[in-house]
N, C-alpha and C positions, 0 to 999 in steps of 0.2 A: 401533382403539386398545383395544378389547375383544377382538376375534378375534386380536390380536396377541397378546393374554396369554394367551387360551386358549391359542392353539398355543403358546405357549414353557412352559405348565404341562404342556401334553401331552407335550414333547418331554423337559422334565424325567423326567415321569413313567416314560417310555419308556426315559429312561435309565437310571432307579432301575432297573427290573424287569431290563436288559438286564445291568447291577449283581451284581442279586441271583441274576440264573440262572448266570452265570460263577461266582460263588462257589460255587453249589452244584454247578456240574461240579467244579469243583476239588476237593471234599471228595468226592465221589462216584468223580472219577479216582484219588483216595487210596485209596479203599477198595477200586477195581477192583486195583490194583498194589501193596496191600500185603505180595503174596508175592511182587513182581518181576516181569518178563517171562515168564519159564517159569510163573507162579503161575496157580492156575483161574480167576483174573478178565482176563485177558489180553484173552480174546474178546469179554468186555462193554466192558472199553477200548476195545477197537476201534470196535464199535458206536457205543461213547457220542462217540467222538472223529468218527466219520463224522458223525453228526447235528449234531454241534455246527460242525462245518466246510461242512455243506452239499454234501460230497465225493461222486463217484462209487466211489470206493473207498478204504480205508484197510488199510495193511499195517503191523503192528508186527513188529520183528525184532530177537533176539540175534546176537551175531556167530557164531552156529552155521546162523544163518538164519532164515526166515519162523515166526513163534511163533500169530500170530492175523491173520485176515483179514476184512475187513467188506466186502461189495459183490463185485462180479467180480474174481477174483483176478488179477494182472497175468499176463498172457502172453508179451508182448514180451520181447523180451532187452535192449531199451534201459533199460526199469525197474529192471532188476538193473543194468545199468551206473551208471545215476544213484546207485542206493545205494551201490554201492564206491566210486564218485569222492566221496560226500559223506564216507564214513569213511577215505579218503587225504586228503582238504582240512581234514577236520575244520570244516566249514562247511557250511551249508545250499547246495544245487545243484536250481536249478528249470530246467525245457525242460519246456514244454506240451507236452501237459495236464499233467505229474508234477511233482512238487515232490520231494526227498529230503532228511530233515536228520537228523544222527547225535544220538545221545542220549549227553551227556555226566554222567556220576556222579563226584560229587567229583574232576571232571579226569580221570577216566579213559573212552574210550568204550565202551559197554556193549551199543549196537545202533544202531535207527534206525528212523524213521517215514518213509514212503511213502503219498504222497498223491495221488490223480489229480484234478482238478476243483477243487482248494479255490484260495482265494485265497494267493497267497505269504507275504504279511506275515501272514496269521490263521495257516497252518500253520507258520511260523516261532516265531510264539507260543504256538502250544499244544503246539510240541516243546519248548518250554521246561518247560509245566506237567506234561508227562511226564516229563521228566526230574526236576525238582521232585519229584515223587510216589514216582519211585524211589529218587532219594536218602532221601526221608523212610522207606520201606523197609527200604532199606539198615543206617539208623540204628537202626531197631527189631530190627532181627536181631543188629546189634552188642551191643545193649542186651541182647537175649536171650541172647547167649553170653555176656555179663560177668557177667548175673543166674545164668546155670549153672557159669560160673568160681567166682564167689565162694560159692556154695552147699556147690561140692567143699572148696574151703580151708575151709570153717567147719564142714564134717564132720570133716576130718581134724585141727582145734583140738580137737576135745571134750577138755576139761581134763583131763589127768593126774592133776591136783589132786585134781578130783572123783571121778577114778576109785578112785584110792587111799583115799581120806577113805571113800567109800561102803563099800569091800571091808572096809577095818578096821572100821568100824560095826556092819556085819553079822557081823564076826567075833567081835567083843566080845560080841555077844548070844547067839551061838549056846549058849554053856552056862547062861548067867544068865535069859535069856529066849528060847527056842529057837521059839516063835510069831511073836514079833515078828522075829527072824532070817528066819525064812521069810517071812514077808509083805512083809520090806525085801527078802530077794532077788528074788522076784518082781517087785517094783517097779523095782529094778533090771534086770531081764531085759527089762520091758517098755521102761522107759526106753532101753534100749539096739538094741533092735531098733525100736524110733520114728526115735533118731536117724540110724541107720544105714541106715533102708527106703530101697528103691530104684524107690518108688511114684511119684515125679516131682517136678516144680519145685513142687508147690503141695501145702496139703492146708486143711480147713475149721476156723474159729477152734474147734470142739470137737473136734478130732482135737489140735489145739495144745495145748488146753487139757488133756489128758486127761493129757499129757506132761508138761506142766508139773509136775500135780497129784503125779504121782510121782516129780518129781526133787524137789520141796518134802518130801515126805513123808522121804525117804532126809536131805534136810537137815537136816528138825526132830530126828530122831533124833541126829545128829550134834551137833547142840546141845542134848540132853539135854531136849529139850521146849520150851525156852525162846523158840524162834521162834514168834511168834503169825502164822497163816497167816489171811487172808481171801480169796477166791476169790468173785467178782459179776461173771455174766454174764448180760447180756440174752438171753432166747431168739431174739430175733430177729436178734441178729449170729451165732449158734451155725454155720448154715450157710452164713455167707458163707467166699470161699477168699481165703487172703492165701497168700504165701512160706513155704514151706518154713522152717522151724527161722527164724522172725522173735522171738516170743514168748521161747521160752527162753533165748538168749543175753542179754536183757534181765533175765530174772529172775535167772540166774547172775552178771551184776554185780553187781546188789542183794544179795546174799547174800554174795559174795566178798570186793565192795568198798567195800559200805555198813557189814553188820553183821558180818563177822566181827571187824573194828577196833575195834567198838564195847564196850564191857566192859558186861556185864548184857546182859539181855533185850533181843530188838527185835522189829520184825514188818513184814512185808509185803502190799500189799494188790494186790491184780491185778482190775482191773476192765475191764467192756467193756460198749458201748452202742452203740445207732445215733443219729447227729445227722445230720437231714435223709437226703441221699443217701450219707453216711460212716457207716464203721464206726470208732470210738474204742476202744484199746485204751491204758490207761495200768497201769503197774506204780511202785509209789511204795513207798519203804523210808522209817523211820526214822531210819537209819545216820549215817555221820561226815560225808555231803556230800560236795561238792567246790568248786572254787573254778569260778564260769562260766566265765570264758576257756578252763580247763582243759576243761570239757567242751567248746567248741567246737572245741578243739583235738583232742579224740580223737573229735569227728563229722568234724574235716576229715582225720583218718587222721594227721598232722603228731608221726611218732614224736619227732621231735629239739627239738620246741617248746620242752621245758622244761630239756632236756638232764641226761645220767647218771640217768634217773628207772629206778627198779626193773622187771625183767623183769615182775614182777604187774601194772605200768601198762601197760607196752608190749602186753601180752596185752590188756587191758581195751580200748584202743585199736583192737587191730585187730578184736576182737569187734565192738564199736558200730558204729565204722568200715563195719564190713562188712553190717552191718543196713542202716545208713541209705543204701548206695550200693545195695544190692539192691532196697531199696523206690523207690529213685530211679529205677533203671534200668527198672523194672518197669510205674511209675503215671506217671512224671515228676517234674522238680526241684520241685515244689512239696510232694511227699509224703514227706520226709525224716523223723528222728525231732527233736524236740523235748525238749530236756532243762531241767528246772527245778529247781536245785538251789543252794544255799550249804553254806560249812562249819559243820559239826553241826548242820544243819537239814534233814537227809537229800535225798532224791533222787526224782523222779519222772520218767518218761519215757514221751513220750505218742507212740503210733502214729496216723495217721491214714489211712486207703485207702476208696477206693470202695467201696460192697458189691459192684456189678459194675464189672467190665471186662473187655472183649473180647478172649478168649485167656487170660483167666485162669480154669482149672480146674482141679477137682480130678481124678487117673484115679480 
């Protein structure tokens, strides 16, 4: 009886270890194939699959031919014909000692797995893991393309309203306060240089902060210094890399849609701090605020949600929805914007992103 219990515990322990090894292999395979079959990790993926299957040889191929081999390279014509047959049938083909399985990504044939010496059921199961990893890689690339397209859209939407007002403010001070006019013109040039920079898709918090400060100085001059500005950034988050032009559209939204409609003076606070592994950035104004359901519609990009809204409100939707979509595309669905607001109670927009994320780096 005691021996039986020990044996069952030993078997359960072995099952647990097997599951852990499989989960580790899945994660490692995702890393190997993060750039697809033609990426630098394809060779490592083939070697990992060979070990996982205990096979003599493993070959990964895309539709153009072999991309990586682990073990002796197949030399007989039968193996190539087997892989071609699996492509044609769209299903695994087993002809000992060979097994060939097509790799389908989003329902489309993208390549194949050819194995010598592995168990048929295991080869088919592992091929499904490879296809899953390739599907994840394709999704990551699609998210990257979305983020780049959204950034191009955002650059194209630098507000004409802001450009006109900034130049008008500078022009009005040329005679009355030429020193201030020169300083504002320098700020304006710095702002445009940064906004249209071709440096890449990412920037540090410090770089974004500098652009925000020049923007706010121009706006403060417009408000005849009736706008109070507070910027507090913890030093440890200044080197954190975030998507380019993420904070500025939120600050612009606070000025245009929070403070401009409000009579009298107003204030904007931009703060940033570390929260464990996260970088948290908050933009808060004491302006007119908005209805919480409208804020949710803004993030959803639902332009027709309220019907007949002014063009300025539609632009507000595009700007914040753009930032929210880019954050989710880069970091995942849990990292979008959070808006805390109510009518006549101001608005706080919160960004939470990981301090470090693979692939997110400033150039």
